N, C-alpha and C positions, 0 to 999 in steps of 0.2 A: 823318594824322602818328600811329602807335605810340607807345606809354609808350617803346619798346625807342629808336626812331630819336630821342626827344625827349632823351636822356640819353646819346647818343652823344657829344655836343659837352663837352667838358670846362666850358666855361662856365655854359652852362645846369645842369650837375650842382652848380657852386659857387653860383649864386643860387639852387636848389632846397634846398639846405642851410641856407645863410643864413634862407630865409624858414622854414623849419622850425625853426630854433633860434628863431627871433622868435615862432613861433608858441607853441612850447613855454614860453617865458617867458611871453608874455602869460597863456597857459591856466594857468599855477603861479599867478599873481598874481591872476588874476579866481579861483582856485578856493579861493585862501587867504582870499580876502576873503568868499566866499560860506558857506564852511564853516567861519568863525573861527577857523582855525589859526593866524594871525598877526594881529599888528596892524598896519593897514594905515592907514599916516598919514604925516605928513610926514618920516618917518626913510627910507624906501622911495625917496623922492625922487633921492637923490645915487646909489643902487642903479642907478634906472631910466636916468638919464641917463649914467650912465657906460656900462651897458649899451649903448644906444643910439647912442652915439659909437664904441664897439668896433665893432658891427653896421656903421657908417656908413664907418670904414677899412676893413672888410671888404668892402664894394662897391666902396669906390674901388678897393683894390688888385685886385678881382679885374677891375673895368671897366678898369684900366690894362693888365693882363694882355692882354686884348683887342685892344689897341693895338700890342703887340708884335706884328714880325713874324715869320711862321713861320719855324722852321728847318729 
């Protein structure tokens, strides 16, 4: 299966975008910690929890779309 066939499905594309966004977030936090660009402490926990709650709702909505009948 080529990359073109993988992204022909809308749902697979949406899942890939979700994984990409989570990867960028984790990479940004890790880069900030390594380069001392930002203070990584307990103040970052609410932001991280909120982001992953948002991503959880995103994945649930994409999954619900998969259950809808084709029109």
